[in-house]
N, CA, C and O atoms as a Maestro MAE file, in Angstrom:
{
 s_m_m2io_version
 :::
 2.0.0
}

f_m_ct {
 s_m_title
 :::
 protein
 m_atom[204] {
  # First column is atom index #
  i_m_mmod_type
  r_m_x_coord
  r_m_y_coord
  r_m_z_coord
  i_m_residue_number
  s_m_chain_name
  s_m_pdb_residue_name
  s_m_pdb_atom_name
  i_m_atomic_number
  :::
  1 25 -21.028 24.954 19.331 1 A "UNK " " N  " 7
  2 3 -19.837 24.154 19.608 1 A "UNK " " CA " 6
  3 2 -18.606 24.996 19.268 1 A "UNK " " C  " 6
  4 15 -18.489 25.488 18.146 1 A "UNK " " O  " 8
  5 25 -17.692 25.166 20.217 2 A "UNK " " N  " 7
  6 3 -16.510 26.000 19.941 2 A "UNK " " CA " 6
  7 2 -15.554 25.309 18.968 2 A "UNK " " C  " 6
  8 15 -15.435 24.084 18.932 2 A "UNK " " O  " 8
  9 25 -14.901 26.125 18.207 3 A "UNK " " N  " 7
  10 3 -13.892 25.604 17.284 3 A "UNK " " CA " 6
  11 2 -12.676 25.157 18.090 3 A "UNK " " C  " 6
  12 15 -12.414 25.683 19.172 3 A "UNK " " O  " 8
  13 25 -11.940 24.190 17.561 4 A "UNK " " N  " 7
  14 3 -10.783 23.653 18.281 4 A "UNK " " CA " 6
  15 2 -9.790 24.773 18.605 4 A "UNK " " C  " 6
  16 15 -9.282 24.853 19.723 4 A "UNK " " O  " 8
  17 25 -9.520 25.628 17.629 5 A "UNK " " N  " 7
  18 3 -8.541 26.693 17.825 5 A "UNK " " CA " 6
  19 2 -8.973 27.653 18.929 5 A "UNK " " C  " 6
  20 15 -8.129 28.260 19.587 5 A "UNK " " O  " 8
  21 25 -10.272 27.794 19.133 6 A "UNK " " N  " 7
  22 3 -10.760 28.688 20.174 6 A "UNK " " CA " 6
  23 2 -10.791 27.994 21.532 6 A "UNK " " C  " 6
  24 15 -10.712 28.662 22.564 6 A "UNK " " O  " 8
  25 25 -10.904 26.677 21.550 7 A "UNK " " N  " 7
  26 3 -11.084 25.939 22.792 7 A "UNK " " CA " 6
  27 2 -9.783 25.462 23.413 7 A "UNK " " C  " 6
  28 15 -9.732 25.219 24.618 7 A "UNK " " O  " 8
  29 25 -8.738 25.325 22.621 8 A "UNK " " N  " 7
  30 3 -7.493 24.743 23.123 8 A "UNK " " CA " 6
  31 2 -6.375 25.782 23.148 8 A "UNK " " C  " 6
  32 15 -6.283 26.633 22.263 8 A "UNK " " O  " 8
  33 25 -5.524 25.700 24.174 9 A "UNK " " N  " 7
  34 3 -4.357 26.592 24.205 9 A "UNK " " CA " 6
  35 2 -3.418 26.305 23.033 9 A "UNK " " C  " 6
  36 15 -3.393 25.198 22.497 9 A "UNK " " O  " 8
  37 25 -2.663 27.307 22.654 10 A "UNK " " N  " 7
  38 3 -1.752 27.184 21.513 10 A "UNK " " CA " 6
  39 2 -0.763 26.036 21.689 10 A "UNK " " C  " 6
  40 15 -0.429 25.357 20.719 10 A "UNK " " O  " 8
  41 25 -0.288 25.809 22.923 11 A "UNK " " N  " 7
  42 3 0.666 24.721 23.166 11 A "UNK " " CA " 6
  43 2 0.033 23.371 22.836 11 A "UNK " " C  " 6
  44 15 0.690 22.499 22.267 11 A "UNK " " O  " 8
  45 25 -1.238 23.197 23.191 12 A "UNK " " N  " 7
  46 3 -1.931 21.941 22.889 12 A "UNK " " CA " 6
  47 2 -2.089 21.764 21.393 12 A "UNK " " C  " 6
  48 15 -1.918 20.664 20.868 12 A "UNK " " O  " 8
  49 25 -2.415 22.843 20.712 13 A "UNK " " N  " 7
  50 3 -2.564 22.761 19.259 13 A "UNK " " CA " 6
  51 2 -1.235 22.425 18.607 13 A "UNK " " C  " 6
  52 15 -1.197 21.651 17.651 13 A "UNK " " O  " 8
  53 25 -0.146 22.991 19.105 14 A "UNK " " N  " 7
  54 3 1.174 22.691 18.547 14 A "UNK " " CA " 6
  55 2 1.524 21.232 18.778 14 A "UNK " " C  " 6
  56 15 2.141 20.603 17.919 14 A "UNK " " O  " 8
  57 25 1.142 20.683 19.926 15 A "UNK " " N  " 7
  58 3 1.389 19.268 20.201 15 A "UNK " " CA " 6
  59 2 0.630 18.393 19.206 15 A "UNK " " C  " 6
  60 15 1.153 17.380 18.742 15 A "UNK " " O  " 8
  61 25 -0.593 18.779 18.881 16 A "UNK " " N  " 7
  62 3 -1.385 18.032 17.900 16 A "UNK " " CA " 6
  63 2 -0.727 18.118 16.531 16 A "UNK " " C  " 6
  64 15 -0.619 17.114 15.826 16 A "UNK " " O  " 8
  65 25 -0.291 19.305 16.155 17 A "UNK " " N  " 7
  66 3 0.384 19.488 14.864 17 A "UNK " " CA " 6
  67 2 1.639 18.640 14.806 17 A "UNK " " C  " 6
  68 15 1.898 17.992 13.792 17 A "UNK " " O  " 8
  69 25 2.418 18.631 15.865 18 A "UNK " " N  " 7
  70 3 3.649 17.835 15.904 18 A "UNK " " CA " 6
  71 2 3.345 16.352 15.769 18 A "UNK " " C  " 6
  72 15 4.043 15.635 15.052 18 A "UNK " " O  " 8
  73 25 2.305 15.888 16.455 19 A "UNK " " N  " 7
  74 3 1.940 14.473 16.393 19 A "UNK " " CA " 6
  75 2 1.460 14.105 14.992 19 A "UNK " " C  " 6
  76 15 1.821 13.050 14.470 19 A "UNK " " O  " 8
  77 25 0.655 14.961 14.387 20 A "UNK " " N  " 7
  78 3 0.184 14.693 13.024 20 A "UNK " " CA " 6
  79 2 1.345 14.676 12.036 20 A "UNK " " C  " 6
  80 15 1.354 13.870 11.106 20 A "UNK " " O  " 8
  81 25 2.308 15.545 12.226 21 A "UNK " " N  " 7
  82 3 3.489 15.555 11.361 21 A "UNK " " CA " 6
  83 2 4.271 14.251 11.501 21 A "UNK " " C  " 6
  84 15 4.749 13.696 10.511 21 A "UNK " " O  " 8
  85 25 4.399 13.767 12.735 22 A "UNK " " N  " 7
  86 3 5.113 12.513 12.961 22 A "UNK " " CA " 6
  87 2 4.372 11.353 12.304 22 A "UNK " " C  " 6
  88 15 4.995 10.485 11.693 22 A "UNK " " O  " 8
  89 25 3.061 11.335 12.425 23 A "UNK " " N  " 7
  90 3 2.264 10.276 11.796 23 A "UNK " " CA " 6
  91 2 2.413 10.341 10.285 23 A "UNK " " C  " 6
  92 15 2.560 9.309 9.630 23 A "UNK " " O  " 8
  93 25 2.376 11.543 9.726 24 A "UNK " " N  " 7
  94 3 2.548 11.717 8.279 24 A "UNK " " CA " 6
  95 2 3.911 11.187 7.838 24 A "UNK " " C  " 6
  96 15 4.010 10.502 6.820 24 A "UNK " " O  " 8
  97 25 4.950 11.498 8.590 25 A "UNK " " N  " 7
  98 3 6.295 11.027 8.245 25 A "UNK " " CA " 6
  99 2 6.382 9.510 8.320 25 A "UNK " " C  " 6
  100 15 6.991 8.880 7.456 25 A "UNK " " O  " 8
  101 25 5.772 8.916 9.353 26 A "UNK " " N  " 7
  102 3 5.779 7.456 9.482 26 A "UNK " " CA " 6
  103 2 5.028 6.810 8.328 26 A "UNK " " C  " 6
  104 15 5.448 5.780 7.802 26 A "UNK " " O  " 8
  105 25 3.916 7.420 7.939 27 A "UNK " " N  " 7
  106 3 3.130 6.893 6.825 27 A "UNK " " CA " 6
  107 2 3.925 6.967 5.538 27 A "UNK " " C  " 6
  108 15 3.923 6.024 4.746 27 A "UNK " " O  " 8
  109 25 4.604 8.084 5.327 28 A "UNK " " N  " 7
  110 3 5.426 8.252 4.125 28 A "UNK " " CA " 6
  111 2 6.526 7.193 4.096 28 A "UNK " " C  " 6
  112 15 6.776 6.587 3.054 28 A "UNK " " O  " 8
  113 25 7.184 6.967 5.236 29 A "UNK " " N  " 7
  114 3 8.229 5.949 5.310 29 A "UNK " " CA " 6
  115 2 7.653 4.560 5.066 29 A "UNK " " C  " 6
  116 15 8.275 3.732 4.401 29 A "UNK " " O  " 8
  117 25 6.477 4.311 5.597 30 A "UNK " " N  " 7
  118 3 5.816 3.017 5.411 30 A "UNK " " CA " 6
  119 2 5.483 2.799 3.938 30 A "UNK " " C  " 6
  120 15 5.678 1.704 3.409 30 A "UNK " " O  " 8
  121 25 4.978 3.849 3.275 31 A "UNK " " N  " 7
  122 3 4.665 3.743 1.848 31 A "UNK " " CA " 6
  123 2 5.921 3.467 1.031 31 A "UNK " " C  " 6
  124 15 5.897 2.668 0.094 31 A "UNK " " O  " 8
  125 25 7.019 4.131 1.389 32 A "UNK " " N  " 7
  126 3 8.265 3.917 0.673 32 A "UNK " " CA " 6
  127 2 8.760 2.487 0.886 32 A "UNK " " C  " 6
  128 15 9.240 1.846 -0.049 32 A "UNK " " O  " 8
  129 25 8.642 1.995 2.109 33 A "UNK " " N  " 7
  130 3 9.057 0.624 2.411 33 A "UNK " " CA " 6
  131 2 8.195 -0.372 1.640 33 A "UNK " " C  " 6
  132 15 8.701 -1.362 1.111 33 A "UNK " " O  " 8
  133 25 6.900 -0.108 1.581 34 A "UNK " " N  " 7
  134 3 6.001 -0.996 0.840 34 A "UNK " " CA " 6
  135 2 6.380 -1.034 -0.642 34 A "UNK " " C  " 6
  136 15 6.373 -2.102 -1.254 34 A "UNK " " O  " 8
  137 25 6.708 0.117 -1.218 35 A "UNK " " N  " 7
  138 3 7.137 0.156 -2.629 35 A "UNK " " CA " 6
  139 2 8.438 -0.615 -2.804 35 A "UNK " " C  " 6
  140 15 8.599 -1.344 -3.782 35 A "UNK " " O  " 8
  141 25 9.364 -0.460 -1.868 36 A "UNK " " N  " 7
  142 3 10.630 -1.189 -1.950 36 A "UNK " " CA " 6
  143 2 10.395 -2.696 -1.896 36 A "UNK " " C  " 6
  144 15 11.012 -3.452 -2.646 36 A "UNK " " O  " 8
  145 25 9.505 -3.127 -1.012 37 A "UNK " " N  " 7
  146 3 9.195 -4.557 -0.905 37 A "UNK " " CA " 6
  147 2 8.547 -5.055 -2.185 37 A "UNK " " C  " 6
  148 15 8.887 -6.132 -2.675 37 A "UNK " " O  " 8
  149 25 7.611 -4.278 -2.733 38 A "UNK " " N  " 7
  150 3 6.961 -4.662 -3.990 38 A "UNK " " CA " 6
  151 2 7.980 -4.774 -5.127 38 A "UNK " " C  " 6
  152 15 7.935 -5.713 -5.922 38 A "UNK " " O  " 8
  153 25 8.890 -3.813 -5.191 39 A "UNK " " N  " 7
  154 3 9.924 -3.856 -6.229 39 A "UNK " " CA " 6
  155 2 10.815 -5.085 -6.061 39 A "UNK " " C  " 6
  156 15 11.144 -5.753 -7.041 39 A "UNK " " O  " 8
  157 25 11.201 -5.382 -4.833 40 A "UNK " " N  " 7
  158 3 12.039 -6.549 -4.566 40 A "UNK " " CA " 6
  159 2 11.316 -7.831 -4.975 40 A "UNK " " C  " 6
  160 15 11.906 -8.705 -5.611 40 A "UNK " " O  " 8
  161 25 10.038 -7.941 -4.609 41 A "UNK " " N  " 7
  162 3 9.264 -9.142 -4.961 41 A "UNK " " CA " 6
  163 2 9.158 -9.292 -6.477 41 A "UNK " " C  " 6
  164 15 9.250 -10.400 -7.005 41 A "UNK " " O  " 8
  165 25 8.965 -8.187 -7.161 42 A "UNK " " N  " 7
  166 3 8.897 -8.237 -8.624 42 A "UNK " " CA " 6
  167 2 10.218 -8.710 -9.217 42 A "UNK " " C  " 6
  168 15 10.235 -9.491 -10.169 42 A "UNK " " O  " 8
  169 25 11.313 -8.237 -8.657 43 A "UNK " " N  " 7
  170 3 12.630 -8.656 -9.136 43 A "UNK " " CA " 6
  171 2 12.851 -10.145 -8.887 43 A "UNK " " C  " 6
  172 15 13.406 -10.841 -9.738 43 A "UNK " " O  " 8
  173 25 12.421 -10.635 -7.728 44 A "UNK " " N  " 7
  174 3 12.567 -12.058 -7.421 44 A "UNK " " CA " 6
  175 2 11.705 -12.878 -8.370 44 A "UNK " " C  " 6
  176 15 12.158 -13.897 -8.890 44 A "UNK " " O  " 8
  177 25 10.467 -12.447 -8.603 45 A "UNK " " N  " 7
  178 3 9.581 -13.163 -9.527 45 A "UNK " " CA " 6
  179 2 10.179 -13.220 -10.930 45 A "UNK " " C  " 6
  180 15 10.137 -14.260 -11.587 45 A "UNK " " O  " 8
  181 25 10.733 -12.103 -11.382 46 A "UNK " " N  " 7
  182 3 11.352 -12.054 -12.708 46 A "UNK " " CA " 6
  183 2 12.546 -12.999 -12.765 46 A "UNK " " C  " 6
  184 15 12.727 -13.719 -13.747 46 A "UNK " " O  " 8
  185 25 13.360 -12.996 -11.711 47 A "UNK " " N  " 7
  186 3 14.522 -13.877 -11.686 47 A "UNK " " CA " 6
  187 2 14.097 -15.349 -11.713 47 A "UNK " " C  " 6
  188 15 14.742 -16.165 -12.370 47 A "UNK " " O  " 8
  189 25 13.035 -15.687 -11.016 48 A "UNK " " N  " 7
  190 3 12.548 -17.060 -10.983 48 A "UNK " " CA " 6
  191 2 12.012 -17.443 -12.362 48 A "UNK " " C  " 6
  192 15 12.265 -18.552 -12.832 48 A "UNK " " O  " 8
  193 25 11.291 -16.561 -13.003 49 A "UNK " " N  " 7
  194 3 10.728 -16.852 -14.333 49 A "UNK " " CA " 6
  195 2 11.840 -17.075 -15.359 49 A "UNK " " C  " 6
  196 15 11.702 -17.899 -16.263 49 A "UNK " " O  " 8
  197 25 12.930 -16.343 -15.214 50 A "UNK " " N  " 7
  198 3 14.038 -16.470 -16.166 50 A "UNK " " CA " 6
  199 2 14.881 -17.706 -15.891 50 A "UNK " " C  " 6
  200 15 15.631 -18.155 -16.758 50 A "UNK " " O  " 8
  201 25 14.761 -18.253 -14.694 51 A "UNK " " N  " 7
  202 3 15.560 -19.412 -14.320 51 A "UNK " " CA " 6
  203 2 14.996 -20.628 -14.925 51 A "UNK " " C  " 6
  204 15 15.530 -21.720 -14.729 51 A "UNK " " O  " 8
  :::
 }
 m_bond[203] {
  # First column is bond index #
  i_m_from
  i_m_to
  i_m_order
  :::
  1 1 2 1
  2 2 3 1
  3 3 4 2
  4 3 5 1
  5 5 6 1
  6 6 7 1
  7 7 8 2
  8 7 9 1
  9 9 10 1
  10 10 11 1
  11 11 12 2
  12 11 13 1
  13 13 14 1
  14 14 15 1
  15 15 16 2
  16 15 17 1
  17 17 18 1
  18 18 19 1
  19 19 20 2
  20 19 21 1
  21 21 22 1
  22 22 23 1
  23 23 24 2
  24 23 25 1
  25 25 26 1
  26 26 27 1
  27 27 28 2
  28 27 29 1
  29 29 30 1
  30 30 31 1
  31 31 32 2
  32 31 33 1
  33 33 34 1
  34 34 35 1
  35 35 36 2
  36 35 37 1
  37 37 38 1
  38 38 39 1
  39 39 40 2
  40 39 41 1
  41 41 42 1
  42 42 43 1
  43 43 44 2
  44 43 45 1
  45 45 46 1
  46 46 47 1
  47 47 48 2
  48 47 49 1
  49 49 50 1
  50 50 51 1
  51 51 52 2
  52 51 53 1
  53 53 54 1
  54 54 55 1
  55 55 56 2
  56 55 57 1
  57 57 58 1
  58 58 59 1
  59 59 60 2
  60 59 61 1
  61 61 62 1
  62 62 63 1
  63 63 64 2
  64 63 65 1
  65 65 66 1
  66 66 67 1
  67 67 68 2
  68 67 69 1
  69 69 70 1
  70 70 71 1
  71 71 72 2
  72 71 73 1
  73 73 74 1
  74 74 75 1
  75 75 76 2
  76 75 77 1
  77 77 78 1
  78 78 79 1
  79 79 80 2
  80 79 81 1
  81 81 82 1
  82 82 83 1
  83 83 84 2
  84 83 85 1
  85 85 86 1
  86 86 87 1
  87 87 88 2
  88 87 89 1
  89 89 90 1
  90 90 91 1
  91 91 92 2
  92 91 93 1
  93 93 94 1
  94 94 95 1
  95 95 96 2
  96 95 97 1
  97 97 98 1
  98 98 99 1
  99 99 100 2
  100 99 101 1
  101 101 102 1
  102 102 103 1
  103 103 104 2
  104 103 105 1
  105 105 106 1
  106 106 107 1
  107 107 108 2
  108 107 109 1
  109 109 110 1
  110 110 111 1
  111 111 112 2
  112 111 113 1
  113 113 114 1
  114 114 115 1
  115 115 116 2
  116 115 117 1
  117 117 118 1
  118 118 119 1
  119 119 120 2
  120 119 121 1
  121 121 122 1
  122 122 123 1
  123 123 124 2
  124 123 125 1
  125 125 126 1
  126 126 127 1
  127 127 128 2
  128 127 129 1
  129 129 130 1
  130 130 131 1
  131 131 132 2
  132 131 133 1
  133 133 134 1
  134 134 135 1
  135 135 136 2
  136 135 137 1
  137 137 138 1
  138 138 139 1
  139 139 140 2
  140 139 141 1
  141 141 142 1
  142 142 143 1
  143 143 144 2
  144 143 145 1
  145 145 146 1
  146 146 147 1
  147 147 148 2
  148 147 149 1
  149 149 150 1
  150 150 151 1
  151 151 152 2
  152 151 153 1
  153 153 154 1
  154 154 155 1
  155 155 156 2
  156 155 157 1
  157 157 158 1
  158 158 159 1
  159 159 160 2
  160 159 161 1
  161 161 162 1
  162 162 163 1
  163 163 164 2
  164 163 165 1
  165 165 166 1
  166 166 167 1
  167 167 168 2
  168 167 169 1
  169 169 170 1
  170 170 171 1
  171 171 172 2
  172 171 173 1
  173 173 174 1
  174 174 175 1
  175 175 176 2
  176 175 177 1
  177 177 178 1
  178 178 179 1
  179 179 180 2
  180 179 181 1
  181 181 182 1
  182 182 183 1
  183 183 184 2
  184 183 185 1
  185 185 186 1
  186 186 187 1
  187 187 188 2
  188 187 189 1
  189 189 190 1
  190 190 191 1
  191 191 192 2
  192 191 193 1
  193 193 194 1
  194 194 195 1
  195 195 196 2
  196 195 197 1
  197 197 198 1
  198 198 199 1
  199 199 200 2
  200 199 201 1
  201 201 202 1
  202 202 203 1
  203 203 204 2
  :::
 }
}
């Protein structure tokens, strides 16, 4: 079975790398958003408990 790097033209490999980078960036942004939402919910819960 040929290796991907041997079977695909460099342009195709670069397209895959670019797509993976975009997915990684979206995942990172999603993780940051999830942390922000968790922090906000914790703040709301704390405010409710103190009320």
